[in-house]
N, C-alpha and C positions, 0 to 999 in steps of 0.2 A: 213135052216136057217131059224129065225124068222125076217120079215121086219117088217119097220114101213108103215103106207099107205103112199100113195106120198102125202098128204097133210101134214102130218106130218115129212116127210122126206126131204133130201134136195132139196132146191128148191120150196117148197111147192106148188108141181104140182096138179092141179086139178085131184080128185080120177079118173074121167072119162077116163083121157088119159093112154091109155094101148099100151105098148110096149116092145117085150121083152128085158130084160136088158143086155147092154154091158158092165156095169160098175156099181160096188157097192160100196157105201161109207161105210167104216168101223169105228166107232166112237171108238178109243182106248186110253182112258186119263188116263195112265198111269202116277204115279206121284212119282217117288223112289229116285231120285237122285238129285233134283234141289239143286241148291248151293247157290242161291242169292235170287231171286224173286220168288214166288211159284205160285201156281194157276193153272197150267196147266192141272190138271185132269178137269176142267170146260170148256177147249178149245173146245173139240168136239161139245159139249151141244150147247155154246153159237156160234158156226160158223153154225150151223144147224139151229138155230134159225135166225139169220142173214141172212142165204142164202135167207129166204124167201122174202128180200127186192131185192135182185139183179135181174134186168132186164133179161128177159127170152132171147129177141131178142139180138143178136152180130152183133153189126154195121159192124167190120172187116170182119165178115164172111157172112153177110147179109141173115141170117136165125136164127132160136131159134134151136140152137143146140141140145136141149134135147131131142127134136121130133127124130132125127136120133141117137142119142146115145141108149137111156133108161138108165135112172138112179135109182136104188133102194139104202134104205139106211138100214143097219141091225139095228133090236131093240137095245138099249142100254143094256148091258149085265155085269155080274161082272168080273171083270180082277183078275186073280190069283194072291195072295198076296205076294208070293216070286218072285222075278225078272226073276230068270231062267224060272221058269215055265210060267210068263207072255210073254215073249220072246215066249217059246215054242206054246204058245196059241195064238198068233199071226200069228205066221209061218204055223199053222194048218187052220187058218181059210183062209190066201191067197193061200194055197196050195188046198184048198178045189174050191175055188173061179176059179184059174187058170186052174183045172180040167173040168172046166165048160166053157172053154174060156172065162171068165168074167175078167175085168180090174179092179183091187184092188185100190182105193183111200182110203187111211187111215189118219183119223185124228186123231192126238197124240192132248196131252200127250207130254212129253218129249221125245227127240230126241235118248235115249237110245233104243226106240221101232226099230229102222231101221235094226240092227244086227239081229232080228227075223224076221222082214218081208220079207226080201230078200232072206231067206233061202231058199223057194220052187223057186225061181229065179235062184238062184245059182245052183241048181238042174237041172234045165231046160236046163239051156244055158249054152254052154260050154263057152262062154266069156260076163259078166257083167259088161256095165258102169254103176257107179253111176255118175249122174249129182247132183252134191252139192250145196245147196244155202246155204249160214250161214257167220256168221260174226267170226266165231272160226274154228280152223281147226279139231278139235276134234280127235287130232290125239295123244292124251296120252295112254300109256299104261295101267294106270288106274290115277285114282285121287280119293284122299282121301281114299285109299285102296280099291278101288272098281275099278275091271277091266270092269264093265259093266254099268259104269257112263256115262251119257250124254255128259261129257267130252273125252268119248274114244269111241264114236259110230263108227266113219268113221275107226280107228283104228280095232275096231271089224271086220268091213266089209272086210277089206283088210286082216285078216287073212285069208280069203277064196282065194287060188291061181289064181281061174278065174275072179278074179274082179278088177277094176281098179278103179278109181276115177277123174273126173275132177269139180273143184271146183271153184265157183264165190263168190266175197263179201268178202275174208278172209281178216280180218284185225285185228286179235287178236292169237298170237301163242306164245307158251312156247320155250325155247330153247331146251330142250329136244322135243321136236315136230320137231322143226327143223333139227336136228340131224337125226331123223327117215326119214324125206320128203328126206336129202341129200341122203340117201341110198336105198331110194326107188324109184327114179325119174322116172324110168320107169312105173310107177304104178300109180303115183300121179301126176296131172296137176293143176297147182293154177293159176286162173285170179285173182290177189291180187287187193283188192279194191283200193289201191293208185294209181295202175295204170288203172285206168276204161279209160283216157282220151285215153289211148294207146293200148286199148285190141283189139287184132287181130282177130277178129271172124271169117274169113275166116281159121285161124289155128285150131277153137272151130270146124267149121265142117269138117275139115280135121280129128280131132280125133274121129268124133263120125259117120262120116260117114258109114252108112250101120250096125251101131252096135245096139245090144240090149240095151236099156238106161231106168235106174230106176230112178224116180226123188225123191230125198230127200231134203225138203224145211224146212229149219229151218227159222222162220220168223223173228230173230233177221239179218239175212242177208241184212234185210233192213234196211235204214238208221233210225236210234232213232227218229228222227225228223216224220218220218211215220210210225214206228211201236214201241211206248213206250210198249206196253202190253205185254212183253216177260220178262223173269227172267233175261236175261242178254243182257242188250240194250249196242248198240254200236254206236257212231258218225261214218261217214264216208262211211255208205253203200249204198245197191244198194236203186234205185227210181223203180215207176212202170213201165214206158216205157220201159226200158232199159234192166227189168227183162222179163217183155212181149216179148222184141225181142230175147232173148234169147232162150225162151220157143219154138218161131216160128222156129226159126232156128232147133232147137231138134227135132220140130215135123215134120219138112220138111227131113230132112236128116238121121234120124235114127228110128228107133223104139222103142217107148216109149211103154215098157212093164208094168209098175206099178207105183206108186207115193206113197208118204207120206207127210203130211205137219205137223209141229208140233213145239210145246215151243210157244204157244199163251197163254198168260197167262190174260184172262179179266179182264178189270179194270171196277167197276160198273159204268153204267152211260155214259160211253165211247164206244158206239156201233160201231163206225165208223172203228176200228181197228177188231171187228169181222166180220164186213162186206168186209172189203177188202181182208181177208183172205177165206171168202166163195166165193169171185167175183176170187180170184186166182184160188181155185179149179176148177171152172167152167171153166176158161178160160185153164187149163190145158186139161181138159177132152174135152173141145171143139176144140183145134187144135189136140189134141192124135187122134181124129176119123176124124176130119175134114181137114187135113192138105193137100188133095188134092185143096184144094180152094186156098191155099196160092200161 
């Protein structure tokens, strides 16, 4: 695999810093099925650029986590034009990283990348729990005739018998998805955005305790006032502190094995949204590898 220099890669770390990497950031700006706003193909580039402004010291963990983790960034590469081939492509990249005991942090692109991202994890683990942050359930069998649409991302993941989902922030779901949800309650647990004040996070702990957890984070899971730079923004969503608390719980009670962050559609002149996603990625990696501090 070809990597960017430390200075050019995620966080823009000085090149003199050397440590065997435990995590690799994979830029994968796939954009094939967006249904409203566009621009997700530019997400990875802008996240990496914004990450150079993220403070390396974490006030919660009282250290500079990157020094304990080791983070490399893949050089940008051509993404296959056909959706099916692109999903195989990202699957093979993650498989290669897993074989080296490296944690993949995939930066999308649209949410349709996730069914490809998880393939090697589905093969490796008897049971895989998706910790899913999103405004949308993404449980449609297909959307606009495409079963690999971003609106079907989680449904495609659930095609695997050993995958279950815990979703946070859902506030947009179709009638057909509700019917599917009712039939598959054993595999799907949703913490609805409308119920935020009454979420039972102890129940969440029990759902993920000692499980292998893969985080898939659609940034429209955030409230649209916090994150308008996405193709399908929705009001009534997650805010920063409650999101970080969920990730901290996951890092403490489960084994986070991989992650993707998707659906950032950068807005020219508004770098704060790119920065938010860059900091989110650093937080996920920090809590994943330093959860013993919590």
